[in-house]
C-alpha positions, 0 to 999 in steps of 0.5 A: 645167341641161344640157339636152343628152341623155346618151351612152346617149339620143344611141346610143338615137336613132341606133338609132331613126333609122338602125337599118335602116342599121345591120342593113344595114351588119352584114349587108354587112360581117359575116353576107354575108361569114361565109356566103361563106366558109363556102359557098365554102371547100370549092369555092375553098379557104381563100383563094379563098374569103377573097378571095369574101368580101371583096367584099361590103365592098369593094362596098359602100364603092365604091357609098356612094363613088359615092352621095356624089360629093364629094371631101373628107377622108371621101371620100379616107379612103375611096378609100385604105381600097377602095384598100388593100383591093384591093391586098390581095386582089390580092397572093399569099400563103397564107390567114394572109397575107391577113387581115394584109393585110387589117388594112393599112387600119386600120393605115395610117388608124391611121399617118395619124392619128398622123402628122397630129398630128405636123404639127399638122394633125389629122385630126379636124378635117379628118373633122369639117370635112368633115362638117359641110360636107356638112350646113350651110356655115354651121355648118361656118365657125364649126366653123373659127372656133375654130381661134383658140383654142389649148384647141380646137386642143390638143382636136383633138390629143389625139382624132387621137392617140388615135384613131391609138393606138386603131386601131393597138391593133384592128389588133395584137389582130387580128394575134394572133388571126389565129394564135390562131383559126381563119379562120372563127372569126375571120370571127365575132370580128374584125369584133366587135373592129373594131366595139367599137373604132370604137363604143369611140373614138366613145363617147370622143370624144363624152364626151371633147369635151363636157368640153373644150367645158364647160372652154372654155365656163368659161375664157372665162367666167371670162375675161369676169369677171375682164375685168369686174372690172378694167375695173370697179376702174378705173372706181373708181380713176378716180372716187376719184382725182378732186378733190372 
């Protein structure tokens, strides 16, 4: 019987352990930008208010990076996101153009996922290894050893492709919403789409990874059983051919 908790149990457990942090991130990345834009629009205009509303998420990313103080695949991805966000803020153009540039971060990251899969260096593997190394070097080494298995490499590649395509779909939907919604409505809807996309991709990754692990274990068990039968058969044939 599989004692591994299901997806909902894991989600509930995560929220219980990190609920305060989740709420604080929602405040920084969702509620505060909307409030800042609403308050500042009359005085700063649409573009100035959008720039002001972008400040809390960018500052939060910088603080988080400074707190970790580690250089690995995760931190490089964060730094790239911060740099692209700052470039989006510094560029010229109207409010709609600024909203489109803000999605540049997600689009570039999505393309990075697809590119890494194309060259045989799936980004999911690098991010997972970096995350494990932060927790336990031994766990990271066990994870790295799985690279010897073709099934594991295929799983990492598929995950990376799905994440890349998912992020690009998020960008496509957001681009359509930029021209379909008012700025205030977009500030409400777009974070929900972003968090929904990340949540769906994370849940899919967990379910797909669990299935791939079970299939890998079944293949190894079948191979071991086949090898045992082969050895037993050879031994039986040898004993049967002995002269009486």
